[in-house]
C-alpha positions in Angstrom: -30.7 6.7 -35.9 -31.7 5.4 -32.4 -28.6 5.5 -30.2 -29.5 5.1 -26.5 -27.0 5.4 -23.8 -26.7 2.0 -22.1 -24.9 0.7 -19.1 -24.3 -3.0 -18.7 -23.8 -4.1 -15.1 -22.4 -7.6 -15.1 -19.6 -9.3 -13.2 -18.7 -11.8 -15.9 -16.7 -10.3 -18.8 -18.0 -13.0 -21.2 -21.6 -11.9 -20.5 -20.7 -8.2 -21.0 -19.1 -8.9 -24.4 -22.0 -11.2 -25.4 -24.5 -8.4 -24.9 -22.3 -5.9 -26.7 -22.1 -8.3 -29.7 -25.9 -8.5 -29.8 -26.1 -4.7 -29.7 -23.6 -4.5 -32.6 -25.6 -7.1 -34.6 -28.7 -4.9 -34.2 -26.9 -1.8 -35.5 -26.3 0.0 -32.2 -23.5 2.4 -31.8 -21.2 0.8 -29.2 -19.6 4.1 -28.3 -22.8 4.7 -26.4 -22.6 1.4 -24.5 -20.6 1.3 -21.2 -20.1 -1.5 -18.7 -19.5 -2.0 -15.0 -18.3 -5.2 -13.1 -20.6 -4.6 -10.1 -23.1 -2.3 -8.5 -20.5 -0.1 -6.8 -18.8 0.6 -10.1 -22.1 1.2 -11.8 -23.1 3.9 -9.3 -19.8 5.7 -9.8 -20.3 5.6 -13.6 -23.9 6.8 -13.4 -22.9 9.7 -11.1 -20.5 10.9 -13.9 -22.8 10.3 -16.9 -26.4 10.0 -17.8 -27.9 6.8 -19.1 -31.1 5.9 -20.8 -31.0 2.2 -19.8 -29.2 0.2 -17.1 -29.1 -3.6 -17.9 -28.2 -5.3 -14.6 -27.4 -8.8 -13.4 -28.6 -9.7 -9.9 -25.9 -12.1 -8.6 -22.9 -9.8 -8.2 -20.2 -9.3 -5.6 -19.8 -6.2 -3.3 -23.1 -4.6 -4.3 -25.7 -7.0 -5.8 -28.4 -6.2 -8.3 -31.1 -5.7 -5.7 -28.9 -3.3 -3.7 -28.1 -1.5 -6.9 -31.8 -1.0 -7.5 -32.2 0.5 -4.1 -29.3 2.9 -4.8 -30.7 3.8 -8.2 -34.0 4.8 -6.6 -32.2 7.5 -4.6 -31.1 9.3 -7.8 -33.0 12.4 -8.8 -33.5 11.0 -12.3 -33.0 7.3 -12.2 -32.4 5.5 -15.6 -34.8 2.9 -17.0 -34.0 -0.6 -15.9 -33.8 -4.1 -17.4 -32.9 -7.2 -15.4 -31.0 -10.0 -17.1 -30.1 -12.9 -14.8 -29.6 -16.6 -14.4 -31.4 -16.5 -11.1 -34.9 -18.2 -10.8 -37.9 -16.5 -12.2 -39.2 -15.9 -8.7 -36.0 -14.0 -7.7 -36.0 -12.0 -11.0 -39.7 -11.1 -10.4 -39.0 -10.2 -6.8 -36.2 -7.9 -7.8 -38.5 -6.3 -10.4 -41.1 -5.7 -7.8 -38.5 -4.0 -5.6 -37.7 -1.7 -8.5 -41.3 -0.8 -9.3 -42.1 -0.3 -5.6 -39.3 2.3 -5.6 -40.9 4.0 -8.7 -38.3 2.8 -11.2 -39.4 1.8 -14.8 -38.6 -1.8 -15.5 -38.8 -2.6 -19.2 -38.0 -6.3 -19.2 -37.1 -9.3 -17.1 -34.8 -11.6 -19.1 -33.4 -14.9 -18.2 -29.8 -15.8 -19.3 -28.7 -16.4 -21.9 -30.3 -13.4 -23.5 -31.7 -14.1 -27.0 -31.4 -11.7 -29.8 -35.2 -11.5 -30.1 -35.4 -10.5 -26.4 -32.8 -7.8 -26.7 -34.5 -6.5 -29.9 -37.8 -6.3 -28.0 -36.1 -4.5 -25.1 -34.7 -1.9 -27.5 -38.1 -1.4 -29.2 -39.7 -0.9 -25.8 -36.9 1.5 -24.8 -37.5 3.6 -27.8 -41.2 3.8 -27.2 -40.7 4.7 -23.6 -38.1 7.4 -24.4 -40.3 8.9 -27.1 -43.2 8.9 -24.7 -41.2 10.7 -22.1 -40.1 13.3 -24.6 -43.8 14.0 -25.4 -44.6 14.3 -21.7 -41.8 16.8 -21.2 -43.0 18.9 -24.1 -46.6 18.8 -22.7 -45.5 19.9 -19.2 -46.1 16.6 -17.5 -42.6 16.4 -16.0 -41.6 19.2 -13.7 -38.7 19.4 -11.3 -40.6 21.4 -8.6 -44.0 20.5 -7.2 -46.5 23.3 -6.7 -47.0 24.7 -3.2 -50.0 23.8 -1.1 -51.4 27.4 -1.5 -51.4 26.9 -5.3 -53.2 23.6 -4.9 -55.9 25.2 -2.6 -56.4 28.0 -5.2 -56.6 25.5 -8.0 -59.3 23.5 -6.2 -61.2 26.7 -5.6 -60.9 27.7 -9.2 -62.1 24.4 -10.6 -58.7 23.8 -12.3 -58.8 20.1 -11.3 -60.8 17.8 -13.6 -61.2 14.2 -14.6 -59.5 12.4 -17.5 -60.8 9.0 -18.5 -59.1 5.7 -19.2 -61.2 3.0 -20.9 -62.1 -0.4 -19.4 -62.4 -2.7 -22.4 -64.2 -6.0 -22.7 -62.1 -9.0 -23.6 -65.1 -10.6 -25.3 -65.6 -8.0 -28.1 -63.0 -5.3 -27.5 -65.6 -2.7 -26.7 -65.4 0.0 -24.1 -67.9 -0.7 -21.3 -66.7 1.7 -18.6 -64.1 4.3 -17.7 -61.9 5.2 -14.7 -61.8 8.8 -13.8 -58.3 10.0 -13.0 -57.6 13.5 -11.7 -55.6 16.0 -13.7 -54.7 19.6 -12.8 -55.1 22.1 -15.6 -52.5 24.5 -14.2 -52.8 28.0 -15.6 -49.0 28.3 -16.3 -47.6 24.8 -16.0 -50.0 22.9 -18.2 -51.5 19.5 -17.4 -50.2 18.1 -14.1 -50.6 14.5 -13.0 -51.3 13.3 -9.4 -47.6 12.6 -8.7 -47.1 16.4 -8.7 -49.8 17.2 -6.1 -51.5 14.2 -4.5 -49.2 13.8 -1.6 -49.8 17.4 -0.5 -53.6 17.0 -0.9 -53.4 14.0 1.4 -51.3 15.9 3.9 -53.6 18.9 3.9 -56.7 16.7 4.3 -58.3 17.8 1.0 -59.1 14.3 -0.3 -62.8 14.7 0.2 -62.9 18.1 -1.5 -61.1 16.6 -4.5 -63.6 13.6 -4.5 -66.6 16.0 -4.8 -64.9 17.8 -7.7 -64.2 14.6 -9.6 -67.6 13.2 -8.9 -69.3 16.3 -10.2 -67.1 16.4 -13.3 -67.7 12.8 -14.1 -71.5 13.0 -13.6 -71.6 16.0 -16.0 -69.6 14.2 -18.6 -71.7 11.0 -18.2 -74.7 13.2 -19.0 -73.0 14.5 -22.2 -72.1 10.9 -23.3 -75.6 9.7 -22.6 -77.1 12.4 -24.9 -74.8 11.1 -27.6 -76.0 7.5 -27.1 -73.4 6.1 -24.7 -74.2 5.0 -21.2 -70.8 4.5 -19.5 -70.1 3.6 -15.9 -67.3 5.6 -14.3 -65.0 4.4 -11.6 -63.7 6.9 -9.1 -60.9 6.3 -6.5 -62.2 6.5 -3.0 -59.7 7.0 -0.1 -60.8 4.3 2.4 -60.1 6.5 5.3 -63.2 8.6 4.4 -65.3 5.7 5.6 -64.3 6.8 9.2 -67.1 9.3 8.9 -70.3 7.4 9.8 -72.5 9.6 7.5 -70.2 9.4 4.5 -72.4 7.0 2.5 -75.3 9.3 3.0 -73.4 12.4 2.0 -71.9 10.8 -1.2 -75.4 9.5 -2.1 -77.0 12.9 -1.6 -74.2 14.6 -3.6 -74.6 12.2 -6.6 -78.4 12.6 -6.6 -78.2 16.4 -6.3 -75.9 16.5 -9.3 -78.4 14.5 -11.3 -76.4 11.3 -11.3 -77.2 7.7 -10.5 -75.3 5.6 -7.9 -75.7 2.6 -10.2 -73.5 4.4 -12.8 -70.7 5.0 -10.3 -68.1 2.5 -9.1 -66.1 3.5 -6.1 -62.6 2.0 -6.1 -61.3 1.5 -2.6 -57.6 2.3 -2.6 -55.5 -0.4 -0.9 -53.0 2.3 0.0 -55.4 3.8 2.6 -57.1 2.4 5.6 -60.1 3.2 7.8 -59.1 3.6 11.4 -62.0 1.6 12.7 -62.7 -1.7 10.9 -66.3 -1.6 12.1 -66.8 1.7 10.2 -65.1 0.3 7.1 -67.5 -2.6 6.9 -70.5 -0.5 7.8 -69.5 2.1 5.2 -68.9 -0.4 2.4 -72.2 -2.2 3.2 -74.2 1.1 3.2 -72.6 2.3 -0.1 -73.7 -1.0 -1.7 -77.1 -0.6 -0.2 -77.3 2.9 -1.7 -76.6 1.4 -5.2 -72.9 2.2 -5.7 -70.6 -0.3 -7.3 -67.5 -1.2 -5.2 -64.1 -2.3 -6.5 -61.1 -3.7 -4.7 -58.4 -1.6 -6.4 -54.7 -2.7 -6.8 -55.4 -6.3 -5.7 -52.0 -8.0 -5.5 -50.1 -4.9 -4.6 -48.5 -4.6 -1.2 -50.4 -6.5 1.5 -53.7 -7.3 -0.1 -56.0 -9.2 2.3 -57.8 -12.2 1.0 -60.1 -12.0 4.0 -60.9 -8.4 3.1 -61.8 -9.4 -0.5 -64.2 -12.1 0.6 -65.8 -10.2 3.5 -66.4 -6.8 1.7 -69.4 -6.5 -0.6 -67.3 -5.8 -3.7 -68.8 -5.9 -7.2 -65.5 -5.6 -9.0 -61.9 -6.9 -8.6 -59.1 -4.9 -10.1 -55.8 -6.9 -10.5 -52.8 -4.7 -9.9 -50.4 -4.1 -12.8 -47.5 -5.7 -10.9 -49.2 -9.1 -11.5 -50.0 -8.3 -15.2 -46.8 -6.9 -16.5 -44.8 -9.6 -18.2 -47.3 -12.3 -17.2 -47.1 -14.1 -20.5 -43.5 -15.2 -19.9 -43.6 -15.6 -16.2 -45.0 -18.8 -14.9 -45.4 -17.4 -11.3 -47.4 -14.4 -12.4 -49.5 -16.6 -14.7 -50.3 -19.0 -11.9 -51.2 -16.1 -9.6 -53.5 -14.6 -12.2 -55.2 -18.0 -12.7 -55.9 -18.3 -9.0 -57.1 -14.7 -8.6 -59.4 -14.8 -11.6 -60.9 -18.1 -10.5 -61.5 -16.8 -7.0 -63.1 -13.6 -8.4 -65.5 -15.6 -10.6 -66.5 -17.8 -7.6 -67.2 -14.6 -5.7 -69.4 -13.3 -8.5 -67.1 -10.3 -9.2 -66.3 -8.5 -12.5 -62.6 -8.8 -13.0 -60.4 -6.1 -14.5 -56.7 -6.4 -15.2 -54.8 -3.1 -14.9 -51.6 -2.0 -16.6 -51.9 -4.0 -19.8 -49.1 -2.9 -22.1 -48.5 -5.9 -24.4 -50.7 -8.0 -26.8 -49.5 -11.2 -25.2 -50.8 -10.1 -21.8 -54.2 -9.6 -23.3 -54.0 -13.1 -25.0 -53.2 -14.7 -21.7 -55.8 -12.8 -19.7 -58.4 -13.7 -22.3 -57.5 -17.4 -22.0 -57.9 -17.2 -18.2 -61.4 -15.7 -18.7 -60.6 -12.3 -17.3 -63.5 -10.0 -18.1 -62.0 -6.6 -18.8 -58.6 -4.9 -19.3 -57.3 -1.4 -18.8 -53.9 0.0 -19.7 -51.7 2.0 -22.1 -51.9 -0.6 -24.8 -55.5 0.4 -25.3 -55.4 4.0 -24.2 -53.8 6.3 -21.7 -56.1 8.5 -19.6 -57.5 11.2 -22.0 -59.8 14.2 -21.8 -63.5 13.6 -22.1 -63.8 14.7 -25.7 -61.0 12.4 -26.8 -62.6 9.5 -24.8 -65.9 10.2 -26.7 -64.0 9.8 -30.0 -62.8 6.4 -28.7 -66.4 5.5 -28.1 -67.3 6.5 -31.6 -64.6 4.2 -33.1 -66.6 1.0 -32.6 -69.9 -0.7 -31.9 -70.3 -0.8 -28.1 -72.4 -2.9 -25.8 -72.9 0.3 -23.7 -74.7 2.1 -26.6 -78.2 3.0 -25.4 
């Protein structure tokens, strides 16, 4: 029986008891449900016991819900979070953004009074998330200690790093039309490691370009295999924007792709919003020359952090990727829906292909389809997978990309 450990953080006793009664009606064991009257009490309780889920109000005395989120982010293993509040949707969404920016998992944003259906959905998502985390632990994706830089350098030299692929799927017919290549480290003793375990050290050591060549080579080789099987699939690869500080970078990446037997028209370079070229003149020169060389260009993570509208309209992009922070929960958030409507309309006027990232719920797909978004990408469709598993996904349907 599913018996998660839950902490309710709520300053009103009536609301605490109301949630407990809903849990009881859904068959939950209340011996696993605790409560706190404010954020300070919650932190003390969490320090003494582990919880799977913290359900928190926002408007509380002493330590409010946003401050609690900031404190939770300091924990070594923070619990999953759900926000239930009578505050405006904008405030709830803002608090959720704070949590996600700190790396916390936010399952749901719920307006008071919470409905039984909303709590039922929350528990369903909690079970899925906990089950997923258990699988990741068993597969070695969660590790307490990150590998040393010497291990990373050896791994790069031994071709232990490779590309896994996540589908980009058409909202017109549900077919896979492209993929994003995401780096994984096939560690000889620790299993498959994700970027969170090594990317910060790669950046610190200035190894981003070396990693780029590896992922490009891997992707081009896999594209060749797919093409022999009848599938011509574009692959998007993350490009640290600071690499454009090198004047000859467009020439070097073009030559590399050609020498590997690839085609620039089959590669989309996703410019990471988290990085910046030091000289804006080199940024614009580099993006123009990449397009002139035939590469596709995508504005990645649009809507995250400090996205520049001017940058979007002044850079020769071919694709706009809407960040997951604007997609998650958009079907019941008027603010997010309005933002998506505006961004998609702008993207269409600019002649860009529009991809929504982080899709995790069927209602998100329904809304995005109604707004005329072109493509979606996210765990609802598929997580990143090895190339052979991706090929099986291609075989599951009739695709526009079939040669």
